[in-house]
N, C-alpha and C positions, 0 to 999 in steps of 0.2 A: 608685280608679275613679270616674268621673263618674256622676251620677244617670242620665243617658241610657244609658250603657254598662251599668249595673247592670240597668236595666229591660229592655234587649235580652237580657241573659243569662237573666233570669227567664222572659221570653216564649219563648226558645228551649227552655228546660227544660220548659215547659208544653205545647208544641206539637210534634207529630211528624207525619210524612208517611207515609201508607199506601203500600203497594206500587203501588196503582192510581193514586197521585198525588193523591188527595183529601185535604184538610186534616182532621186529627183533633185536637180540642182537649181538654185535660185537664178532667175534671169540676170541678176547682177553679176553672178560668177560665170555663167555660161555652162556648156556641157563639159563634164568631167570624164576624161578617158583614162583607163587603166592600161598601162603599157604591157604588152605581152612579154614574158621573159625571153631573153635572147637564147637561141639554141646553142648548145655547147659547140665550141670551135675546136676541132680536133688538132688544129695546128698549134694550139697552146697546151696540149696535154703533155704530161711528163713522159708518157709512154702509151703504146697500143700493142695488144696481143690478140690473136684470134685462134679459135679452135676450128672454125668452119666458116663458110661465107655468111651464114646467118647467125653467127655468134661471135661478136668482137667485144673486147673490153678495153676501155681506155681509162686513164686516171690522171687526175690533177690534184696534187696534195693528198688529202685524205678522201677525196670524192671519187667514186667509181662510176663510170658511165658504160652503157651497153648499147650496141648497135646490132640490129637484126637485118640490115641491108648492106653488108660489106663496107661499113664505114660511111655511108651516104648521110645518114641521120643518127643522132645520138640522144639518149635521155639518161637522167641520173638513175643509178641502180642501187647504190649503197655507199657505205663508208668504211675505210680501214680504221681499225682501232689504234694503229700506229703507222707513222709515216716519217720521212719520205719512203716510198717504195721504189726499189731498184728494178724489179722485173716480175712478170707473171709467167707461170708455167702450167701447162695442162698435161698431167701425167698420163692421161688416157683412160682413167677409170671413172671420170665424171667429176672428180675434185679439181680445184684450182688452187695452186700455191702462189703466194706472194712473198718475195724476199725483200726485207727492208734494208735501208742503208747501213744499219748496224748488224745485219746478218740474221735478225729475227725472222722466223718462218711463220707465216700466217696461212690459214687454209679456209676455203669455202667448200662446204659439202655439196654433193651433186644436186640435192633438192633445193639448195640455197642459190646456186647459179650466180655467185658474185654479189648477191644482195646482203649477205651476212658473212662476217669474217671473225675468226678467233685465232689465238695462238695455236700452232700445231704442236700437240703434246703426245701423240701416239708414238710408240717405240720405233715404228718403221717410217715415220713421216720424213725424216731427214734422208733416209736411204732412198725413198721413192722420189724425193725432190732431186737428189743427185743423179739418179738414173734418168729422170726426165730431162735433165740439162746436159746429158751426154758425158757425165763424169762417172760412168759405171765402173771404170777400171779402178777408181779410188774410193768408190762407195763402200761403206761399212754398215754392218747390222749390229744390233745390241747382243746377238748371240754368236758372234764370230769366235768367241772363246771356245765354243764347242768343237771347233776344228783345230784348235791350237794345242791342246794338251789333254791328258787323261788324269783322273776319271771324270766323266760327265754324266748327267742325268737329264732325261727329257720326259715330259708327261703331256699327253694330248687328250683333252676332253672334247668330245664332238657329239653333235646331235641336232635336234630341232626344238625350238622353244616358241610357245604361243600363249594366248590368253588362257587356254584351258589346260596348260601344263606343257609337258614335253618329254623327251627321252634323251639319255646320254650314254655314251660308251667311253671307256678310258683305255689308253695305251700307255704303258710304262716301258722305257728303254734305258738301260744302264750300260755304260761302256767303261771298261777298265783295261789295264795292261794284259790281263789274262784272258780277256774275251768280253762277251756281251751277254746280257740277260734281258729277255723280253717277257712281259706279263701284261695282264689287263683285266678289264671288267666290262661285261657286255649285258645290256638289257634287251637287245634286239637279235643277237646271234644265239646259237645254241649255248645253253649253260648260262651261268651268271658270272662266276669268277673264273678267269682263265689262268690255269696253272703256269708258273714260270717255266721258261725254256731257255737253255743255254745256247748261245750262238757263237760262232767264231768272231774274232775281232773284225775280220773283213765283212762278214754279213751284217754286223752291227753298224759298221761305218757306212755301208751301202744304204741301210734303212735311214740312218741319220741324215745322209746327204739327200735322200728323197724327201724327207720331212722339211729340211731347210729350203730345198728348191720349191716345194709346194707353198711354203710360207712367204717366199720372196718373189715368186713369179708375178709378172705384171698382170694386174686385174683389168677387166673390161667393164664398161658401164652396165648396170643391171638392165635387163630387157623388160622388166615389169615394174609396176609401181610398188611402193612400200606395202607390204602385206602384214597380216596379223600373225603370221607364222614365219619364223626366221631360221635360217641355217646358222649355227654357232659352232665355232671351233676356238678353243683356248689352248695356246701353247705355253708351257712353263719349262724353264730350263735352269740348270745349276752347273757351274764349272768348278772342279776341284772338290775334294772331300768336305772342305769347310763351307762350300757354297758361297764363297766371297763374291763371285760374279754370278748373279742370278736375275731372273726377271720373268715377266709374263706379258703376252700380247693376245688380244682377242680379235676375232674376225666375225663379222655379221654380214649376212646377205639375205634379202627377201626370198622366200620360197616361191618359185615360179613354176607354172605347169610344164615348161620345157626343160626343167632341170634334169640333169643326169649325174648323180653323185659319182658314178663309176668313171665318168669322164672329167670330173672336176669342174663341170659347168653345164653348158647347154648340150642337148642331144646331138646337135650338128657340129659340136666341137669348136664353135666360133667364140663363145663366151667362156671366161674363166673367172672363178672366184676363189680366193684363198681358203675360205671356210669350207668350200666343197673339195678343193684340192687336198687339204689336210685330212678331210674325212675319207677321201678315196684311199690315200696311202695307209692311214691307220686301220681302215676296215680290212684291207688286203692283208695287213700284218696280223690282225686278230684272226682272220679266217685261216691263215697258215698255222696259227697256234692250235686251232681246233682239229686239224687234220690228224 
């Protein structure tokens, strides 16, 4: 028997457990004390970032710590799936981005608050990270090709989705060298299928620019908890006739009593959600088709 195994046998013989579950130690051994874990020492962290006085995050290796008192005390919050981490960034919409030493981007969603992390895989994650780090002048989006050359096509599906179902409207926009064409499908406005209408190239480019701005405008954190009904907008795009450069991005936001779709967010204009912003632009375009 090894020395470690022998020591464990001796300790087992010296210690018993009372019916109440409290440790009782033989007089031969004396009282046994379990040391309290040492609190995290922020001076040894790899880095610290804070969103507000009551929400600081620090990290050491893969371990993430949180402080709710401006860094006075810390406790473990979660772990990064990859490390080392170079920096943390708060883009302002409730998410948290972490950039690793190899350039990999990790994200923690608003409801996770640094406890859970995963690789950032949404089409606009890299753009939002670049904007939050002050690199807006060089930030690119996956649909920049829509501004580069013609022809291009854009489709926006938008509506509300819940446990009992939902409703959706659709807007189609095509731009070519000869001009633009706008059409759609509506389940909430007058009629069902909206007949195509020819637009000038300038009118089509203006609408395209408004859609792109709605899809990339900085979001604010939701003002209400997750609900069973969600605003949903799905933007699809294709550049060139062959559609070689194409993609899709989806935006979700809980439906809140204070929502104002015509404003792209809350009634007081303070909050903004991309799902609502796209809905506002697309709805106005469909209404214009019905005039």
